[in-house]
N, C-alpha and C positions, 0 to 999 in steps of 0.2 A: 443363467449367464456366467461365463468363464471369468476367472481372475486374470486381469491383464498385468498388475504390478502388485508385488507383495514385498514389504519391508518387514524383516524378522530381527528384533533386538539390535536395531543399527545404532551405532554410536560413532562420532568422529571427534577425535581429539587432535588439537594443535599445540605445538609448543610455542610459547611466546619468545621472541628474540632469536637466539641460536636455534638452527633446525637440527643439527646432528646431537649425538649422544657425547660429543667432545673428545671421543677416542676412536681410532680407526678400527680397533679389534671389536669394540662394541657396535659400531656401525655394521661391520660384516656379520657379527653374530645376530643382530636384529634382522639383516636381510635374509640370512639363512633360515632363521626361525619362522619368519612370516612369509617370505616369498617362495621358498623351497619346500619347507615342511608344513606350511599352511597353519602354523600355531599361533597362539596370541603373542603379541609384542612383549619380550621379556623385560622391557625397561618401560612398559606402560605404568603410569602413576596416576594416582587419584588427583584429578584437576579441580579447578574451580569452576563455578557456574558461569555460563556465557552471558555475562551482564556488562555490556560495553560502557555503562554509565559510571562503573566503579572501578577504582584501582585494583589490579591483580593481587591476590593473596597467594598465588601459585604461578609457577612458570608454565604450566599446563593449563589449557582451557578446553571444555567440551563445547564444540560448535553444535553438535546434536548428542542427544543422550536418550537412550532406550526408546527408539522410535519403532512402534508396531503399527502398521495399517495395511489395508488391502484396497486396491482400486478395481472395480469390475469393468470388463470391457465395454466401451461405449460411454463411460462416465466422464463428465467435465468437471474436474475438481479445481477449485480455487484455493490457493495456499497463500495466506495472509499473515501479517504480523508486522511488528516494528522492524526498523532497520537493526540488522545484527541478530534476528531471531533464529536464523539458520535456513531460511527459505532457499537461497541460492546454493548454499551447501548440499541441501537435499537434492536438488535438481542436478547438480554436478555428480553426486554419487550415482544417481539414476542413469545419467548419460555417460558414465564410466570415465569422467574427466579425472576423478580421483577415487580412491578406494576406501571403504569404511574401515575404521579401527577394529570394531567388533560387529558381528552380525552378518546376515547374507540378504542380497536382494534378488528377487526373480522377477523377470519381465519377459512377457510373451509377445514377440513380433519385433519389428524394426522400429528403432527409436529416432525421430527426427527432432533435433535440439536446437534452439536459438537461445543462447544464454548471454551473450555479449555481443555488442555492435561489431560487425565485421569479423565474426569468428571465422578463422581459417582462411582469410583473405590475405593475398600477398600484394603489398602496395604497388609493385613495379608492373604487376599483371593487369590486363584490361578486365573490364566487367565480365565479357564473354568467357575469357580463359578462367576467371575466378568462379564462374558458374560450373565449369567442367570439373575444376579442381575441388571446389566445395561440394559439389554433388557426389563426386567419387568418395571424398571423406565421409559422407554421410551414408554411403552404400549403394549409390546408383551406378548403373552401368553406363558406358558411354552412349550406347544406343538409346537407352532410356532418357538420358539428358538431351540428346539431339531430338528425340521425338517431342519433348516438353519444352524445347528452349524458347521458342516463339511465345508460348503461354507464359513462361517465367518472365521473359523480358517485358511482356505486355503488363503483367500483374505488378511489376516493380515500378514501372513508369519511367525507367531510366534509358528507353530505347535510344535517344539522341546521343547518350554518352557510354553506350555498351561497349564500344571499341576504344575507350579512353582508360588510362591506368587508374585504378580505384584510389590511388594517392590523391587524385584531384577531386574526388568525391566528398560531398559533405557527410557528416556522421548520419544524417537522415537518410541520404541516398544509399549509403551502405546498409544500413538496416533494412531499407526497402529491398535491396537485392538479396541480402541474407535470408530474410523472411520469405521471400518468393521462392528461393531454392528450397528451404526447409518445408514449406507448406505443399510444394508440388513433388515432394519426395514420396508421397502417398504411404506415410508411415502408419504403422498400427498405433503407435504412441507418439503424440506430439508434445513437446516440452517447450514452453515459452517463458522466458524471464521477463523483467521489467523493460527490456529493450524497446517495446512499443511506444514507451513515453517519448523517444526520441523523435518519432515520426509526426508528421502534421496531422491535423484533424481529418483530412481526406484518407490518408493511408491507414490511420487508426480505424476508421470506420470500415474501410475494405478489408483489413486484417481481421477485425472481430468477425465480419461476415464470413470470411474464409474459414476461420475456426469453427464457427457455428456449422458451415457446410460440412466440414471434416467431421465433426462429432455427431450432428444430427442426422445429416444426409448419408454418410458413410459409415456410421457406427464405429468411428475410431475413438480412441481414448485421449484426452487432452489434460494436461496439468498446466495451470496458468498461474504465474505470480505477478501481482501488480498491486501498486498502491491506489490504483483508480478503482474506488469501490463501486462506482457506477457501471464501469466496463465488467468488473467481476460479477456483480449481480446479474448484468444482462446475459453474459455468456454461460456461467457456471450453474450447475445443478446441486452440487454439494460443495462443502468447504472444509478446511482444516486451518486451525489457528495455532501458530507456533509462538512460545514465549520462551526466551532464554534457552533455545536449543531442545525444548521438550514440547509435546503436543498438549495444548491446554484445552482443545475442544475440537470435536468433530461432529458434523451434522449437516442439515440443510444450509444452503448458501445464505439465505435470510438470517438464520439464527447465528451462523458464524460471523457475519458482518456485524450484527447487532451486538454480540459479545465482544467483538473487537473494538468497536466505537465506545462501548461502555467502559471497557478496561483501559482505553486510552484516556477517557475522559476522567476516569477515576470516580465516577458518580453513580450512586445507588440511592434508593429511596430513603435510606437510613444515614446517608452522608450528610455533612453540612458544608456551607459555603466558606467556612473560615480559611483563610490563606489561599484563596483561589486565584488571586492576581500575581502576576509576574511584574515586578517593578522595572521600569526602563529609566525613570527619572527619580533619584533618590531624594528629591525634595517633597516627595509625597509619601504618606503612611496611610494604610487602609486598616481600619479598626473594625468596621461592620459592614456586612453585605446582607440584604434581605430581598426576597422575591415574594410579593403578595404577603408581606408580614412575617414570612418564615425563613429561616436560614438553611433550609433544606435544599438539596440539589434537584429535587423532583417537584415539578410544577404541573398541576392537573387543572385543566380548564374544561368545564362541561357547559354546553349551551344552556342558557343564553349568555352567560358570562364570557366574554372575550376580552377581558383587560388585564394587563400585567402591570403591576407596580413594582418599580425597582427603587431601592434606597441604598446608597453607598455612603458611608460616613468615614472620616479620617481626618488627618491634620496636614496642612499644606505649609511649607517653608518658602516664603517669598510671595510675590504677587503674580497670580496666574489665573488665567480664564479656563474654565473647566466644562466639559460636556460628557455626557454618556452616550456612546455609540453601540447600537445593539445589532447584531447580525443573526438572522436565522437560517439554519441548515436543515436538511433532511438527514435521516440516519445514516445515509452513505457519506455525509459530509459536503454534499452538493449544496452551493449558496443559494438560498431561495429569496431572501429579502433583506433589506438593510432599514433600520430606523436611525436617523440622526438629526434630532431637532436642531442642534447647533449648526451643522453644515448646512441643512436644507432651509431653515427658517430664521437662523440667527439667534436662536434661544439658547444661549449659553450664560454661565453665571461667572462673576468675578470674585475670587477669594484672595485674602491677603493676610500671611501669618496668623492664621486662626484655624479653628476646627471648621471642617466643611462638611455639608450634607447635600448629595445630589439626589433629587426625587423626580422620577420620570413616571408618568402614566402613559402606557402604551396601549391604544386601542387596536386590536387585530382586525383586519378586514372581515366583512360578513362571510365572504366567500372562502375563507381559509379551509383547507381539506382536512378532514379527520386523520389522525395519525400521531406519530411522535416526532418531535423536532429537538434539535440541539441549539442552544443559545450561547452566543459569545458576547462579552461585554468588554468594551474599551473606555478608558478614561483619557480624553484628548483635549487638546486646544485645537479646534477645528482647522485642518490644513496647515497647522504649524508644528505640532509634536504630539507624540502618545506618551503619557505619563505611566500608565500600567495597562495590562491587557490580560485576557484569559484564553484558555483553550478548551472550548466546549464544556464547561462544568455543569451546565444547567440542562435537564431533560424536561421537555414540556409535552404533555399528553393532551391532545384536543379530541374531544369526542361530544356526542349528541346529534343535534340537527344540522351541523354545519354542512356545507355543500360537499358532496361526495368526492369531487376531483378538484376542487378549488378553481381559482382563475387568477390572472395576472393582477398584480397590484400597480396601480399608476403612480408614477412619481408625484410626490406632493400630497398623496392621500394619507392623512394622519402622520405626515412626516416619513412616510416610507418611499422606498425606491425599489421598484421591481428589478430583479436580475434576470434578463432574458437568457 
Protein backbone atom coordinates (compact mmCIF):
# COMPACT_ATOMS: atom_id res chain seq x y z
CA UNK A 1 0.00 0.00 0.00
CA UNK A 2 1.42 3.41 -0.99
CA UNK A 3 2.04 6.34 1.33
CA UNK A 4 -0.64 9.03 1.09
CA UNK A 5 0.81 11.58 3.56
CA UNK A 6 4.35 12.03 4.84
CA UNK A 7 5.49 14.60 7.41
CA UNK A 8 9.29 14.99 7.59
CA UNK A 9 10.70 16.90 10.58
CA UNK A 10 7.80 19.37 10.57
CA UNK A 11 7.87 22.24 13.05
CA UNK A 12 5.73 25.37 13.21
CA UNK A 13 6.72 28.38 15.24
CA UNK A 14 4.60 31.41 16.05
CA UNK A 15 5.57 34.69 17.59
CA UNK A 16 3.49 35.88 20.50
CA UNK A 17 2.28 39.46 20.30
CA UNK A 18 3.78 41.35 17.35
CA UNK A 19 4.15 39.34 14.13
CA UNK A 20 6.95 41.16 12.29
CA UNK A 21 10.68 41.38 13.05
CA UNK A 22 10.01 45.04 13.97
CA UNK A 23 12.07 46.43 11.05
CA UNK A 24 11.20 46.60 7.34
CA UNK A 25 14.70 45.56 6.24
CA UNK A 26 14.55 42.42 8.42
CA UNK A 27 11.06 41.57 7.13
CA UNK A 28 12.28 41.87 3.52
CA UNK A 29 15.36 39.80 4.31
CA UNK A 30 13.20 37.08 5.92
CA UNK A 31 10.91 37.02 2.87
CA UNK A 32 13.88 36.80 0.47
CA UNK A 33 15.60 34.01 2.42
CA UNK A 34 12.51 31.87 3.02
CA UNK A 35 10.19 32.51 0.05
CA UNK A 36 12.72 33.03 -2.74
CA UNK A 37 15.87 31.16 -1.71
CA UNK A 38 13.93 28.52 0.30
CA UNK A 39 16.39 28.70 3.17
CA UNK A 40 15.74 28.58 6.90
CA UNK A 41 14.35 31.71 8.55
CA UNK A 42 17.43 33.77 9.55
CA UNK A 43 15.50 35.23 12.50
CA UNK A 44 14.26 31.90 13.79
CA UNK A 45 14.78 31.69 17.53
CA UNK A 46 14.46 28.90 20.03
CA UNK A 47 10.99 29.22 21.53
CA UNK A 48 9.17 27.85 24.53
CA UNK A 49 7.14 24.65 24.62
CA UNK A 50 3.50 25.07 23.60
CA UNK A 51 1.92 24.82 27.06
CA UNK A 52 -1.14 27.07 27.09
CA UNK A 53 -1.58 26.70 30.89
CA UNK A 54 1.67 28.52 31.74
CA UNK A 55 2.90 32.05 31.17
CA UNK A 56 5.33 32.36 28.27
CA UNK A 57 9.05 32.57 29.03
CA UNK A 58 9.81 33.45 25.40
CA UNK A 59 8.18 35.59 22.74
CA UNK A 60 8.28 32.57 20.41
CA UNK A 61 6.31 29.36 20.79
CA UNK A 62 6.49 26.03 18.96
CA UNK A 63 2.93 25.09 17.98
CA UNK A 64 4.42 21.88 16.50
CA UNK A 65 7.90 20.49 17.04
CA UNK A 66 9.72 17.69 15.18
CA UNK A 67 6.67 15.92 13.73
CA UNK A 68 7.53 12.78 11.74
CA UNK A 69 4.86 10.35 10.62
CA UNK A 70 3.42 8.58 7.59
CA UNK A 71 -0.17 7.75 6.70
CA UNK A 72 -0.81 4.92 4.26
CA UNK A 73 -3.47 5.19 1.58
CA UNK A 74 -6.86 4.11 2.92
CA UNK A 75 -5.97 4.68 6.60
CA UNK A 76 -8.44 6.50 8.85
CA UNK A 77 -6.37 8.33 11.46
CA UNK A 78 -7.81 9.99 14.56
CA UNK A 79 -5.69 12.87 15.85
CA UNK A 80 -6.49 13.58 19.49
CA UNK A 81 -5.11 15.67 22.32
CA UNK A 82 -5.95 18.53 24.63
CA UNK A 83 -6.92 21.99 23.40
CA UNK A 84 -3.77 23.74 22.19
CA UNK A 85 -1.88 20.49 21.52
CA UNK A 86 -1.37 21.39 17.84
CA UNK A 87 -4.06 19.28 16.15
CA UNK A 88 -5.64 22.05 14.07
CA UNK A 89 -2.22 23.50 13.21
CA UNK A 90 -1.17 20.12 11.82
CA UNK A 91 -4.26 19.93 9.62
CA UNK A 92 -3.77 23.51 8.41
CA UNK A 93 -0.22 22.67 7.39
CA UNK A 94 -1.46 19.64 5.45
CA UNK A 95 -4.20 21.71 3.80
CA UNK A 96 -1.67 24.42 2.90
CA UNK A 97 -3.55 27.09 4.83
CA UNK A 98 -0.15 27.96 6.31
CA UNK A 99 3.38 26.71 5.74
CA UNK A 100 5.75 24.91 8.12
CA UNK A 101 8.65 26.72 9.73
CA UNK A 102 10.91 23.73 9.09
CA UNK A 103 10.47 20.39 7.32
CA UNK A 104 8.55 19.12 4.32
CA UNK A 105 5.10 17.65 3.75
CA UNK A 106 4.27 15.24 0.93
CA UNK A 107 0.66 14.44 0.07
CA UNK A 108 -0.48 12.19 -2.76
CA UNK A 109 -3.77 13.23 -4.34
CA UNK A 110 -6.42 15.89 -3.95
CA UNK A 111 -7.11 17.11 -0.41
CA UNK A 112 -10.62 17.97 0.76
CA UNK A 113 -10.55 20.05 3.96
CA UNK A 114 -13.19 21.08 6.43
CA UNK A 115 -11.37 22.99 9.14
CA UNK A 116 -13.75 25.75 10.25
CA UNK A 117 -17.46 26.43 10.05
CA UNK A 118 -18.29 28.12 6.77
CA UNK A 119 -14.71 28.13 5.47
CA UNK A 120 -14.66 29.98 2.15
CA UNK A 121 -18.34 31.00 2.30
CA UNK A 122 -19.37 34.52 1.36
CA UNK A 123 -22.23 35.73 3.59
CA UNK A 124 -23.95 37.72 0.83
CA UNK A 125 -24.03 34.82 -1.63
CA UNK A 126 -26.68 32.13 -1.63
CA UNK A 127 -26.06 28.55 -0.59
CA UNK A 128 -26.10 27.46 -4.25
CA UNK A 129 -23.58 30.13 -5.26
CA UNK A 130 -21.35 29.22 -2.31
CA UNK A 131 -21.41 25.56 -3.34
CA UNK A 132 -19.96 26.54 -6.72
CA UNK A 133 -17.42 28.93 -5.18
CA UNK A 134 -16.39 26.55 -2.39
CA UNK A 135 -16.16 23.64 -4.80
CA UNK A 136 -13.93 25.67 -7.10
CA UNK A 137 -11.67 26.59 -4.16
CA UNK A 138 -11.40 22.89 -3.30
CA UNK A 139 -10.44 22.03 -6.89
CA UNK A 140 -13.71 20.88 -8.48
CA UNK A 141 -14.63 21.91 -12.02
CA UNK A 142 -17.94 23.65 -12.74
CA UNK A 143 -19.20 20.60 -14.63
CA UNK A 144 -18.26 18.35 -11.71
CA UNK A 145 -20.10 20.58 -9.25
CA UNK A 146 -23.19 20.77 -11.49
CA UNK A 147 -23.24 16.99 -11.81
CA UNK A 148 -23.14 16.55 -8.03
CA UNK A 149 -25.22 19.59 -7.04
CA UNK A 150 -28.45 17.73 -6.26
CA UNK A 151 -26.55 15.14 -4.24
CA UNK A 152 -24.71 17.83 -2.26
CA UNK A 153 -27.90 19.76 -1.50
CA UNK A 154 -29.77 16.61 -0.49
CA UNK A 155 -26.94 15.51 1.83
CA UNK A 156 -26.77 18.94 3.49
CA UNK A 157 -30.50 18.98 4.25
CA UNK A 158 -30.63 22.69 3.36
CA UNK A 159 -32.70 22.42 0.16
CA UNK A 160 -35.37 24.85 1.39
CA UNK A 161 -32.77 27.59 1.97
CA UNK A 162 -30.37 26.84 -0.87
CA UNK A 163 -31.20 30.11 -2.67
CA UNK A 164 -31.03 32.20 0.53
CA UNK A 165 -27.85 34.18 1.44
CA UNK A 166 -25.81 32.13 3.92
CA UNK A 167 -25.59 35.07 6.34
CA UNK A 168 -29.09 33.97 7.37
CA UNK A 169 -27.93 30.38 8.00
CA UNK A 170 -27.26 29.06 11.47
CA UNK A 171 -23.74 27.80 12.21
CA UNK A 172 -25.11 24.26 12.02
CA UNK A 173 -26.57 24.83 8.56
CA UNK A 174 -23.28 26.29 7.32
CA UNK A 175 -21.29 23.32 8.56
CA UNK A 176 -23.83 20.99 6.94
CA UNK A 177 -23.34 22.73 3.59
CA UNK A 178 -19.56 22.98 3.96
CA UNK A 179 -19.18 19.30 4.86
CA UNK A 180 -21.49 18.26 2.02
CA UNK A 181 -19.25 20.06 -0.49
CA UNK A 182 -16.01 18.68 0.99
CA UNK A 183 -17.36 15.12 1.22
CA UNK A 184 -18.54 15.09 -2.40
CA UNK A 185 -15.27 16.47 -3.73
CA UNK A 186 -14.14 12.82 -4.07
CA UNK A 187 -10.77 13.71 -2.53
CA UNK A 188 -7.99 11.19 -2.14
CA UNK A 189 -7.44 12.72 1.32
CA UNK A 190 -10.28 14.05 3.51
CA UNK A 191 -9.28 16.29 6.42
CA UNK A 192 -11.96 17.04 9.03
CA UNK A 193 -11.52 19.15 12.16
CA UNK A 194 -13.84 19.48 15.16
CA UNK A 195 -16.52 21.29 13.10
CA UNK A 196 -18.91 18.33 13.26
CA UNK A 197 -19.53 19.18 16.91
CA UNK A 198 -21.65 22.10 15.66
CA UNK A 199 -24.06 19.81 13.83
CA UNK A 200 -27.04 18.09 15.39
CA UNK A 201 -27.15 14.38 16.22
CA UNK A 202 -28.81 13.45 12.91
CA UNK A 203 -26.17 15.22 10.84
CA UNK A 204 -23.27 13.89 12.92
CA UNK A 205 -24.51 10.35 12.32
CA UNK A 206 -24.85 11.07 8.58
CA UNK A 207 -21.39 12.69 8.43
CA UNK A 208 -19.70 9.79 10.26
CA UNK A 209 -21.42 7.38 7.87
CA UNK A 210 -20.19 9.35 4.87
CA UNK A 211 -16.62 9.36 6.18
CA UNK A 212 -16.82 5.60 6.73
CA UNK A 213 -18.04 5.16 3.15
CA UNK A 214 -15.22 7.36 1.86
CA UNK A 215 -12.59 5.47 3.86
CA UNK A 216 -13.80 1.88 3.74
CA UNK A 217 -15.83 1.71 0.55
CA UNK A 218 -13.67 3.93 -1.63
CA UNK A 219 -10.25 3.41 -0.04
CA UNK A 220 -9.65 7.11 0.58
CA UNK A 221 -7.49 8.49 3.40
CA UNK A 222 -9.16 10.36 6.28
CA UNK A 223 -7.61 12.49 9.03
CA UNK A 224 -10.17 13.20 11.73
CA UNK A 225 -9.77 15.56 14.71
CA UNK A 226 -12.42 15.42 17.42
CA UNK A 227 -12.88 15.51 21.19
CA UNK A 228 -15.75 13.03 20.87
CA UNK A 229 -13.91 9.82 21.70
CA UNK A 230 -16.92 7.64 20.83
CA UNK A 231 -16.96 9.02 17.26
CA UNK A 232 -13.18 8.69 16.95
CA UNK A 233 -13.27 5.08 18.16
CA UNK A 234 -16.14 4.19 15.78
CA UNK A 235 -14.58 5.77 12.70
CA UNK A 236 -10.80 5.49 12.97
CA UNK A 237 -8.47 2.51 12.69
CA UNK A 238 -5.32 4.16 14.02
CA UNK A 239 -4.58 7.19 16.16
CA UNK A 240 -2.00 9.81 17.02
CA UNK A 241 -1.84 11.60 20.37
CA UNK A 242 -0.39 15.12 20.44
CA UNK A 243 0.88 16.78 23.60
CA UNK A 244 2.27 20.32 23.68
CA UNK A 245 3.01 20.29 19.95
CA UNK A 246 4.79 16.93 19.90
CA UNK A 247 3.79 13.35 19.12
CA UNK A 248 3.24 11.51 22.40
CA UNK A 249 1.91 8.23 21.02
CA UNK A 250 1.06 6.51 17.74
CA UNK A 251 -0.81 3.21 17.59
CA UNK A 252 -4.20 1.58 17.22
CA UNK A 253 -7.14 3.86 17.94
CA UNK A 254 -8.06 1.93 21.09
CA UNK A 255 -4.56 2.22 22.55
CA UNK A 256 -4.34 5.90 21.60
CA UNK A 257 -7.66 6.79 23.26
CA UNK A 258 -6.74 4.81 26.38
CA UNK A 259 -3.42 6.66 26.62
CA UNK A 260 -5.19 10.01 26.15
CA UNK A 261 -7.80 9.27 28.83
CA UNK A 262 -5.16 8.09 31.30
CA UNK A 263 -2.93 11.10 30.63
CA UNK A 264 -5.91 13.43 31.07
CA UNK A 265 -6.83 11.72 34.31
CA UNK A 266 -3.26 11.73 35.53
CA UNK A 267 -3.90 8.34 37.10
CA UNK A 268 -1.78 5.21 37.02
CA UNK A 269 -1.70 2.20 39.28
CA UNK A 270 1.10 3.70 41.33
CA UNK A 271 -0.53 7.12 41.75
CA UNK A 272 -2.40 8.20 44.86
CA UNK A 273 -5.65 10.07 45.38
CA UNK A 274 -4.07 12.94 47.30
CA UNK A 275 -5.20 16.31 45.98
CA UNK A 276 -7.70 14.96 43.43
CA UNK A 277 -10.52 17.36 44.34
CA UNK A 278 -10.99 20.78 42.81
CA UNK A 279 -12.52 23.05 45.41
CA UNK A 280 -15.45 25.26 44.42
CA UNK A 281 -16.57 26.30 47.92
CA UNK A 282 -13.62 27.24 50.12
CA UNK A 283 -15.55 26.41 53.28
CA UNK A 284 -14.44 22.82 52.74
CA UNK A 285 -11.02 21.16 53.07
CA UNK A 286 -10.26 17.60 51.91
CA UNK A 287 -7.62 15.69 53.88
CA UNK A 288 -8.10 12.06 52.85
CA UNK A 289 -9.68 10.05 50.02
CA UNK A 290 -9.79 6.25 49.95
CA UNK A 291 -11.37 3.69 47.62
CA UNK A 292 -11.82 0.21 49.09
CA UNK A 293 -9.43 1.18 51.88
CA UNK A 294 -6.66 2.33 49.54
CA UNK A 295 -5.62 5.76 48.31
CA UNK A 296 -4.51 4.36 44.95
CA UNK A 297 -6.16 5.66 41.79
CA UNK A 298 -6.54 2.08 40.49
CA UNK A 299 -9.41 -0.07 41.77
CA UNK A 300 -9.76 -3.72 40.73
CA UNK A 301 -12.95 -5.72 41.19
CA UNK A 302 -12.96 -9.47 40.57
CA UNK A 303 -16.19 -11.49 40.66
CA UNK A 304 -17.98 -12.09 43.02
CA UNK A 305 -16.85 -8.86 44.69
CA UNK A 306 -18.89 -5.99 43.26
CA UNK A 307 -18.71 -3.43 46.06
CA UNK A 308 -16.95 -0.08 46.10
CA UNK A 309 -16.39 1.70 49.42
CA UNK A 310 -15.64 5.41 49.26
CA UNK A 311 -14.28 7.36 52.23
CA UNK A 312 -13.70 11.10 52.08
CA UNK A 313 -12.51 13.03 55.14
CA UNK A 314 -11.89 16.70 55.74
CA UNK A 315 -13.00 19.82 57.56
CA UNK A 316 -16.10 21.93 57.01
CA UNK A 317 -16.45 25.59 57.99
CA UNK A 318 -20.05 26.50 58.67
CA UNK A 319 -23.15 24.35 58.66
CA UNK A 320 -23.76 22.29 55.52
CA UNK A 321 -25.44 19.15 54.22
CA UNK A 322 -23.03 16.90 52.30
CA UNK A 323 -23.41 13.97 49.95
CA UNK A 324 -21.10 11.97 47.68
CA UNK A 325 -22.26 11.73 44.07
CA UNK A 326 -20.42 9.25 41.87
CA UNK A 327 -20.56 8.89 38.09
CA UNK A 328 -19.24 5.97 36.08
CA UNK A 329 -17.90 6.43 32.55
CA UNK A 330 -16.39 4.12 29.98
CA UNK A 331 -12.83 4.62 28.74
CA UNK A 332 -14.05 7.01 26.06
CA UNK A 333 -15.57 9.26 28.72
CA UNK A 334 -19.15 8.33 27.81
CA UNK A 335 -21.43 8.51 30.88
CA UNK A 336 -22.61 5.06 31.93
CA UNK A 337 -24.37 5.50 35.27
CA UNK A 338 -24.72 7.76 38.27
CA UNK A 339 -24.92 6.94 41.96
CA UNK A 340 -26.32 9.62 44.29
CA UNK A 341 -27.94 8.48 47.53
CA UNK A 342 -28.69 12.01 48.66
CA UNK A 343 -30.40 12.99 45.43
CA UNK A 344 -32.39 9.78 44.90
CA UNK A 345 -33.09 8.62 48.48
CA UNK A 346 -32.49 11.70 50.65
CA UNK A 347 -29.57 9.96 52.39
CA UNK A 348 -27.21 12.86 53.03
CA UNK A 349 -25.54 14.08 56.20
CA UNK A 350 -25.38 17.36 58.11
CA UNK A 351 -22.05 18.71 59.40
CA UNK A 352 -21.30 21.87 61.37
CA UNK A 353 -17.87 23.40 62.10
CA UNK A 354 -16.15 20.06 62.51
CA UNK A 355 -14.26 17.28 60.85
CA UNK A 356 -16.47 15.33 58.46
CA UNK A 357 -16.27 11.76 57.20
CA UNK A 358 -18.39 10.70 54.22
CA UNK A 359 -18.64 6.93 53.83
CA UNK A 360 -20.50 5.27 50.95
CA UNK A 361 -20.85 1.61 50.08
CA UNK A 362 -21.82 1.26 46.40
CA UNK A 363 -23.03 -2.09 45.16
CA UNK A 364 -22.53 -2.41 41.43
CA UNK A 365 -25.29 -4.23 39.54
CA UNK A 366 -24.79 -7.92 38.81
CA UNK A 367 -24.96 -7.21 35.10
CA UNK A 368 -22.13 -4.70 34.86
CA UNK A 369 -19.92 -5.55 31.89
CA UNK A 370 -16.30 -6.64 32.19
CA UNK A 371 -13.83 -3.90 31.30
CA UNK A 372 -12.37 -0.64 32.54
CA UNK A 373 -14.29 2.38 33.80
CA UNK A 374 -13.45 5.88 34.97
CA UNK A 375 -15.02 7.19 38.18
CA UNK A 376 -15.85 10.77 39.10
CA UNK A 377 -16.64 11.90 42.65
CA UNK A 378 -18.48 15.11 43.59
CA UNK A 379 -19.16 16.46 47.09
CA UNK A 380 -22.51 18.23 46.94
CA UNK A 381 -25.49 19.52 48.80
CA UNK A 382 -28.01 17.80 46.50
CA UNK A 383 -29.64 20.22 44.05
CA UNK A 384 -28.18 23.19 45.96
CA UNK A 385 -24.44 23.47 45.33
CA UNK A 386 -21.24 21.59 44.57
CA UNK A 387 -18.46 21.97 47.13
CA UNK A 388 -15.72 20.01 45.37
CA UNK A 389 -15.42 17.81 42.28
CA UNK A 390 -12.96 15.56 40.46
CA UNK A 391 -12.18 14.84 36.83
CA UNK A 392 -11.85 11.07 36.25
CA UNK A 393 -9.14 10.38 38.86
CA UNK A 394 -10.03 6.72 39.47
CA UNK A 395 -9.80 3.75 37.10
CA UNK A 396 -11.88 0.69 37.92
CA UNK A 397 -11.15 -2.67 36.33
CA UNK A 398 -14.00 -5.21 36.42
CA UNK A 399 -13.32 -8.85 35.58
CA UNK A 400 -14.44 -12.40 36.34
CA UNK A 401 -17.88 -13.87 35.68
CA UNK A 402 -19.72 -10.60 35.19
CA UNK A 403 -22.10 -10.35 32.25
CA UNK A 404 -20.14 -10.03 29.03
CA UNK A 405 -22.09 -7.09 27.63
CA UNK A 406 -23.86 -5.66 30.66
CA UNK A 407 -27.38 -4.26 30.70
CA UNK A 408 -29.29 -1.16 31.72
CA UNK A 409 -29.41 -0.08 35.35
CA UNK A 410 -32.90 0.87 36.48
CA UNK A 411 -33.35 4.12 38.38
CA UNK A 412 -33.49 3.51 42.10
CA UNK A 413 -31.55 0.23 41.87
CA UNK A 414 -29.02 0.59 44.72
CA UNK A 415 -29.29 4.36 44.26
CA UNK A 416 -28.25 4.13 40.60
CA UNK A 417 -29.68 6.04 37.69
CA UNK A 418 -29.18 4.62 34.23
CA UNK A 419 -28.01 7.06 31.55
CA UNK A 420 -29.64 6.02 28.29
